[in-house]
N, C-alpha and C positions, 0 to 999 in steps of 0.2 A: 199632664197633672198636677196636680199641691194640692197642700191642704195648710191651707195658710196660719187658719187657725194654731196659736202658742203650742196649746194642750191634745194637737193632736198627735204630738207623739206618745203622750198619756194615755191615751185614749185608744192607739195601736197595746199597749204594752198591758192596761189592765185586759183589753180585749183576750188579748195570747194567755195572761194570767188566769182569768176564768177558765178557759181552756183547760191547763195543765192541771186548776186544783181540781176539777170536772176529774180528768184524766187521773191522776194519782189517787183518787179517792176510789176509782173506779178499779185499777186495773194491778195493785195490791189487798187483800184482804186479807186479814188474821180475826177468824172466830172460832166457834166451837166446835167445826169440822176439819180444824187444822189454818194451812197457809197456803192459799192460794188465790192464783192470777191470773189475768184473759190474756194473757202476755205470751206466749210460748218458746221468746225470746227471753222474756226475764224469768220463769220457769225456769229456763237453761242454764242462764249466766246468776244468779241473784243468790242462790248456793254458796258459792266464795265470799258474797260479799256477805250475807246472813254469818259467814266463819269471824272474818274477822272482825265485824264489829260485834261479837259475842265474846271475841277474843281481846280486844280493845276494852270493852267492857269491866270482864271478870280477870283477866289475868294479871297479876303484879305488871307495872310499866316496864317493872327491870328484864323481866322475859316475855316482851313485846315481841321482840325481834331476836330473840337468840334460840326458838324452836320453831321449824317449818310447819306449819298445824296442815297442811296437807301434806305433805312427803317427809317420811325424818332424814332420805338417805341423802338428802340434800339441801343445799342451803337457796332462798332466792327471795329477793325483796320485791313485795309486793305494794303498785301505788295507795297510799293510806290516807288521806288528808278525809273525802269524802264517807270511810266507811269510820275512823274516828270519832268525827261530827256524830253522826248515829249512836256509837260508842257511848261517850259523855252525855249525850241522851239518855240512854238507856240507863244508866249513873247514877241522872239526878233522879230517875221515879218514871221516868214516861216509857208509857208502852211499847211493845217492840214495833206493832203497825205505823206509830204518831211516829217514833224515834226513826223507820224509815222512809216513809212519807216525807214527813215536814223538810230534811234536806234536801230531798229529790225535786221539789216542789217549788222549794224555793232560788233552787239551782237551776231549774227550768224557765222562771221569772228571769234573773239574773242571762240564761243567756238568749229567750226575745230584747232583753235589752240590748246584751251585747250585739246582735245580729240588727238590733234599730240604729247603734250606736255606730257601730262600723257602717254601713249604710249614706249615714247623714253624714262623718268624717268623709266620705270617700265623693262628696258634695252632692246628694239628690236629699229634693222635699222628704216630705214625710210620707206621702203620699207615696212615693215612690220607695220608700224605706220601707215603707209597708208590705208592698208587693216584694220587693226584694229580698223578706223574710218569709215570705209565704211560697215563693219561688224553693228557697232552701229548706224549709220544714214539712212542705208537701211535695217534695220531690217522688219520682217516678216514673218510671219510660211507657211501654207499649202494652202493658200487660192488664193495661182498665180490658181490651179489645175481649184477650180470654177470659175476664170474669165475668163481660156481660155475656159474653157466649156460651158459659156455663162448663166451659172448659176447665177452671182451676177456679178455686177458693177463692181465693187473695189476685191481687192483681201485681204485688212487688216481690214476691218469694216463689217461682215456678221453675226451680232448676231443671225438671223437662223442656223446658224449652228455651233453657242457655239464662234465663233474669235470675242474677244472685246479686245486683245492687237493689237494694233493698231501701225502702222510707226509710230517710234518716230518724225520725222521732220510735218507730217502733223498733229497727236495729238497731241503732244507736244510740241513742240518747236518751230511751229509758232503759234496757238492759244494762249497758255497756255506764255505769254509775259513776268511773273514772273520767270517764270522757263529759261527760255533763259536767261532772265538777269544776273541771278544767276551762271546759268549754270560754266561758266570759273570762279569764284570766286571756285566751289565746287572744278572743278578739278583743279585748284592749290593748294588748300590746299591741299587735298588728294596727289595728284604728294609733296610736299613738306614734309607732313607724311613719304611716303614712302623712299622719299629722306635721310630727317633724319636717321629715319630706319634704313638706309643701311651702314650710315656713322658713326663712332668710337664717342661718346660722349667727345663733348669739348664746347666750350664757344660759336659758330654759332652755335652750334644744340639747346641750349638752348635761342637762339635770333630769330631762325628763327620756334621755337617754339610761341614766346612772340605774332611776327607779326600774325603767324596764329591763334591764339587765340584772336586777335583785329577783322583779317576776317572774323572770324568763327559770330562774330556780324554783321558785313556787309552782310552774309549769310543768316540769320535770318531775317536782315530786307526784304532780297530781295526776297527770298521762302523760306519758312518754312519746306517741306518736305527734301526738298535739304540738310536744317541743319541737320534735323532728321536724315538723312541715313549719313553725312558727321558724328558725336558723334558716330553712331554704327563702321563703320569703324575702328574712336579712338580707341573703347571698344577691336574690337578686336587688333591693332595695340600695346592697350599699357597691353592687356596680353601676346600676344606672344615676346616681349622686355620688360618683366618685371622688367628685371635687369636695365633698364637704366631708374627707374622710377621719376625721379629727374626732366630728361626730358620733360615726362606725366607728373607733378605736376608742369613744368612750363607750361605750355598747357592748363591743366585743369586753373589754377590760373589765368590766362588771359581771359580765357574765357570766365569764372565763373564771372569774375567783367565785364566783357562788353557786354556778353548777356545778365545777370544780368540788367544791365541798359538799355540797347535795351526793355527787357522785360517791364522791371517797369514805365518804361515813355512810351511806346508807346502798346504796346500787352495787357498790364493788364487789362482796359477794355472789354477786346474780353471775350465772354462765350465760353466757350469752353464742355458745354454739349456735346454728343455723339459724343466728340473724343475719341481715343485710347480704345475700346472695343476688347475685348478677341471674336473673331469671326473667327473662322478656315474655312479655304477656301470656304469664301463668295462670292467670287469674282469668282470662280469655281460655284459653286451653282448658282450665279444669270447668270451666260450664259445660263443652261439648257444644259448643256452638261457632258456626262461622266469626271470622273476624268482624268482616260489615255486622252482619246481622246481631252479633253481641249490643252493640253499640247503639242500632237502634232500639233493640227489643228494649234494653238496660236505660237508655238515656231519653229515649223520643225524638220529640224534639228542640232538647235542651244543647246538644251539639248542632245540628245545623244551624241552629240560630246562633251562636257562636261564632258560625266559623262565618256567617252572612255577617256577623257585629264586625269580625277583625277586617273584613274585607268592604263592607260601607261605611265604618265609624272609624275613630283615631283609637281606636281600642287597644293597640299596642304601645299607644304611648303612653297606655297607663301602669305605671308599675305591678298593679295588683290586678289587673290579666295578664302578665307575664309571669308573675310568680304561680299565676294559675296554671298556666299551662305546664310550669317549670314540675310542679308537684304529681299535675296529671301524668303527664312523662313518666313522672319518675314510679307515679303508684303503678306501673303498667309494666315496667324495664327490672325495675327490685323488688326483690322478696324481702321486705323488712322483719318478720315475722317468721317461726317456720308455719305456721299453718296461713297459706297464700290468702286468707279470707281477711284477714286481719291486716290487708292493705286499704278496704272499704273505707278504714278509719282515716285514714293518709287521701284516700279519694274525697272524703265529705269534703274537705276542708278545701280541699282543690274546685271542687263544683261550686263551692262557698265565693272563691276568687274567681271564675266565671264568672258569676253571675251578675259579676259586674259592667262585663261586656254584653249579656241580654239586657241587662236594665237600661244599657246605655243606646241599645238599638229597637228595643223598645217605645222609651222615649224620642228619639225621631220619628217612627213611626206615628205616635200619638200626637203627635207636634201639627201633623199635615192633616188632621182632621180628618169627619166626614167618615167613610168606608173605614178608615186607618184605625180609627176608637175603636171600631166594632172586631177588627181584627186582629189586635192588641190583645181585647178583651180575651178571648176564641185560642189565641195563643197560651195565654196566661192561665188558661182553666185547661188545657190541655196537659200543659206541663204539669199543671198540680190536681190532675184528675185519680191517676192511681194513689196517691199519698191520700189524697180523700178522703178513697175507700178504705184502702189500708186504716190511716186512723179511727175512722168509724166505726168499723168492726170491734176495735177492742175497746171504743166507751159503748158499743149496743146493752144497754142491760138485759140486755137475753146470748150476752154472750158467754159461752162455756169454759166454765173455770179449767184453770189447767191444775192439778194438785200438788205443791212443791212438799210439804210433808203434812200427814195425815193426819187427827188428833191422835192417834196412838201413835205415831211417832214423837209427837210432841210430851205425849206422857209417860214416853219409857227415857227420851232425853231427859227428863226432869228426873227420873229416878235415879238414873243413871249418873248424873251429877252428884247426886248425895251418897254415892260409894265410891266413888274416886276423886281424883284431884287433878289440875291442870296438868299439871306433869306426867299425867301418866299415856302412856304412848298403847295407842290401839290397836291390832287388825282387825279389818272386818270383810265382811263379805257386800257391803252394801252399795250398790249405782251408784251416779252421781249425786243424786239427792239425798247424801248421806248426813244422817240428822246428826252422828259423832259429830263429828268438826262445826256442824253449822250450827245446831242447836244446844250440843252441851259445851262448845268450847273444848273438846279434849281432841290433843293429834293427835291422826291415825299415820301407821305405817309408809302407805299408799292409796290416795285418793283417783279419782277419778283418770283415768289415763291421758283424755281429749285434753283439761286442761293442761295437765302439766307439759307432756308434748307440745303443745302452740307456748310454753313460759321458757322453752329451751333446756327442758332438764332432761338428764337421764333416765327414760321412762322402763327402757328393757334390763337395768338390774336390778331394780325394784319390783318386776314383775317375777324376775326368776327369783326373788328372795321372796318374796308372798307365796310363789306357786311353792315351793321347797318348803313351806312351813303348813301352808292349809293340810300340803299333803300328808306331815306326818313328823317335821323335824324338829321336834321341842326341842333341841338344845340349839338350835337355832331360834329359835324364837325366845328363849333366856339370852342368849347372847344379843341378840337388837335391842332387851330392855323393854319387851312385848308385855304389858301389863294386863290388856284384856283381849278376851276374842269375842267381836258381836258378829253373828251369824243371820243374816237372811233369808229364810227356809223358802223365799217364794225366787232367791237366785239361785236357779239350776244352773249357773251357770261357772260357778264354784265351789265345786265341791270340798266338802271337809271330810278329813279321815277323822274314821268313826273312833279310832284307838288312842288320839289326840286329846279328842272331846272327853274320852275318859279319867284322862288324865287332867284335867281342868275341873274347877267348882262353880257349878250352874251359880249366878247370883240374884240375874233377873231374867224375864221372860215376856211374854204376851204373846199372841196369837201368830205374826209373823216375825219375831227377834228370840232370839236366845243371847245371853251374854254371860260369857264366863273371865273368870279370876285362872288367872296363870298360878301356882302355886296357891291360889286360895287369898290373893295377897286383894283384898278388897277393904279400901276404910268402914274402918268401923263406925 
């Protein structure tokens, strides 16, 4: 199958671009009812992104990295480029909805452009590049059967059946803003490395590798998991094309300098405890299903087709496929971050690299003509069916929105900004969708435990201190520099000592919330 028209790639890019424009207009809504989303994954993750977007938009630049707005006990560094772009748009006067949607839409279109470029550089026609892009973006396992039988409301997120490898669009690229922002860098860098490896060594090869080394630093700032995957890819290429060692030395030297500076100047204060542990098949074990059934349920026909391609074609001679096998293997053997599910970010790129072998075999079948073309169509449909259903679910006009922040949240957040400063530390009993840090851009003593633990931070220390303060230890509150206490009256899991509240001054209240100032220290 070939689309010989010179504009075929542009047509594919426009088609996917329209899809993502519509998706982002649907998935994130800011109106008189509050901030809502049709994606439960975005509901869970974007509170952090809203926090840093408002921090960069409202704090002085000199204070951006001095205070951790999510956890006062420890310092850590969060990839900032994606949220920085939104913050600059907010500073320019753009609405919150537009400031969040526009960069995500552009990044999504760049993601598609990067995927098409990747497959084109790998040697495929525009048509097959389009097929490869679809296979990656609409990935999914065998969950469509459970969905069709009414056993599950979703085909790619069924923990009860052991399906935890979800559709990449709905579980990675939509909620994981940093991964979406860094995706184009990753695809561009891998494409550049592959291109250089296929050309005779020349000054141009060294120039491309030097630029790629600097680009690796941009990738490290944007998304660490993608950076780690890129290093694995480079290791495979360097071994396969070791005779061109001078070219790889150029990449290594420039990347070492650029990435070393990024790490030393930005990431160095981050605690890496709990990262990079040998934990074979932990993702499978955590799913509660067997080894064989896990791969069948989560990947469907994808891995069988990869296996057939390896034995029936020259796929193993392709460094991209070998890189995919390495990434895939390490993704199931090493725990890169404390929460094992975060390995799916690396496995996403492993899936992309292995899709090169899938396309190679599909083309071989297609070229045989006749019934084989029908077989190829059926295989592609089955590979994309679960993902298509999952994506359509959040695109439906009737999709039930999840409330991230209510109108009450937004109103009291605005009031709180008027009586506080960005340096005021707040102790709260609010859940993960905490308007204090996400909307008011005020640092909290300790935010949602699930985030902090997954960042490798010592959560127990902060939890113990917070419990003691809420239990009435006023001196501890003063010693830790707490300026305000915000109580969520619906959060019965965190009771607050009544005697403590009588020592504080109430400065704001609504149906759900009470805001107290320590020693009446509210801004005039």
